[in-house]
C-alpha positions as a printed NumPy array, in Angstrom:
array([[ 66.258,  41.796, 100.333],
       [ 65.064,  45.008, 102.297],
       [ 65.386,  45.071, 105.532],
       [ 65.413,  48.128, 107.803],
       [ 66.882,  49.455, 111.251],
       [ 67.325,  53.251, 111.769],
       [ 67.94 ,  56.119, 109.005],
       [ 71.081,  57.445, 107.511],
       [ 71.764,  60.624, 105.342],
       [ 68.884,  61.736, 102.825],
       [ 69.29 ,  60.174,  99.534],
       [ 71.737,  57.904, 100.56 ],
       [ 71.433,  54.052,  99.757],
       [ 72.363,  51.633, 101.961],
       [ 73.437,  48.415, 100.177],
       [ 74.751,  45.173, 101.46 ],
       [ 76.831,  42.702,  99.934],
       [ 76.671,  39.406, 100.644],
       [ 79.541,  37.262, 100.106],
       [ 79.653,  33.326,  98.766],
       [ 80.891,  30.071,  99.54 ],
       [ 84.407,  29.341, 100.586],
       [ 84.695,  33.468, 100.293],
       [ 84.279,  36.358, 103.231],
       [ 83.803,  39.86 , 102.536],
       [ 86.598,  41.072, 100.745],
       [ 85.267,  39.586,  98.164],
       [ 83.724,  42.433,  96.631],
       [ 85.949,  44.77 ,  97.989],
       [ 87.246,  46.244,  94.069],
       [ 82.91 ,  45.962,  93.121],
       [ 81.718,  47.951,  96.894],
       [ 84.859,  50.473,  96.   ],
       [ 83.435,  50.788,  92.642],
       [ 80.18 ,  51.858,  93.063],
       [ 80.159,  53.879,  96.743],
       [ 82.761,  56.351,  94.205],
       [ 80.27 ,  56.301,  91.013],
       [ 76.953,  56.072,  93.397],
       [ 75.385,  57.331,  95.993],
       [ 75.636,  55.037,  97.781],
       [ 77.125,  53.657, 101.38 ],
       [ 78.142,  50.229, 100.825],
       [ 79.507,  47.203, 103.107],
       [ 80.517,  43.295, 103.066],
       [ 79.941,  41.256, 105.93 ],
       [ 82.101,  38.118, 106.685],
       [ 79.614,  35.016, 107.79 ],
       [ 80.877,  31.889, 108.984],
       [ 80.197,  30.065, 105.152],
       [ 80.567,  26.672, 106.76 ],
       [ 77.903,  27.239, 109.605],
       [ 74.575,  26.204, 109.218],
       [ 72.608,  28.554, 107.426],
       [ 70.828,  29.644, 110.39 ],
       [ 74.119,  30.383, 111.999],
       [ 74.94 ,  32.737, 108.786],
       [ 71.607,  33.807, 109.019],
       [ 72.213,  34.982, 112.948],
       [ 75.66 ,  36.803, 111.759],
       [ 74.717,  39.026, 109.014],
       [ 71.593,  39.817, 110.911],
       [ 74.063,  41.108, 113.924],
       [ 75.837,  43.2  , 110.959],
       [ 72.855,  45.082, 109.568],
       [ 71.885,  45.825, 112.534],
       [ 75.274,  47.516, 114.224],
       [ 74.869,  48.683, 110.995],
       [ 71.686,  50.741, 111.499],
       [ 70.342,  51.446, 108.475],
       [ 66.449,  52.104, 107.101],
       [ 66.379,  50.075, 104.062],
       [ 68.894,  48.156, 102.801],
       [ 69.438,  46.867, 100.343],
       [ 71.147,  43.555,  99.673],
       [ 73.143,  42.272,  96.532],
       [ 74.59 ,  38.298,  97.721],
       [ 76.028,  35.602,  95.355],
       [ 75.463,  32.338,  95.768],
       [ 75.858,  31.112,  99.198],
       [ 75.058,  34.839, 100.264],
       [ 71.654,  34.934,  98.298],
       [ 70.286,  31.565, 100.835],
       [ 71.704,  33.344, 104.083],
       [ 70.14 ,  36.503, 103.003],
       [ 66.853,  34.186, 102.485],
       [ 67.302,  32.546, 105.665],
       [ 67.536,  36.217, 107.535],
       [ 64.107,  37.572, 105.842],
       [ 62.554,  34.675, 106.539],
       [ 63.713,  33.968, 110.544]])
């Protein structure tokens, strides 16, 4: 999943982690922290309302991504997060 708003630091990769059902962005804390320390990335893991429709979840993801204002965001998703990411890209 590659998404585009505005540019960050040169050489820095922006990564968005999307969580699954019965979960929130905190699910990715350990992984996100480890990867930020080992790789040249800036990561975020927003919480989307997993109990809402895919359209509503995709809108919530879009708000987080647009507020982040990054170019070339790499998306990593688990379970429901993959479906939400796909819905976001398709809408």
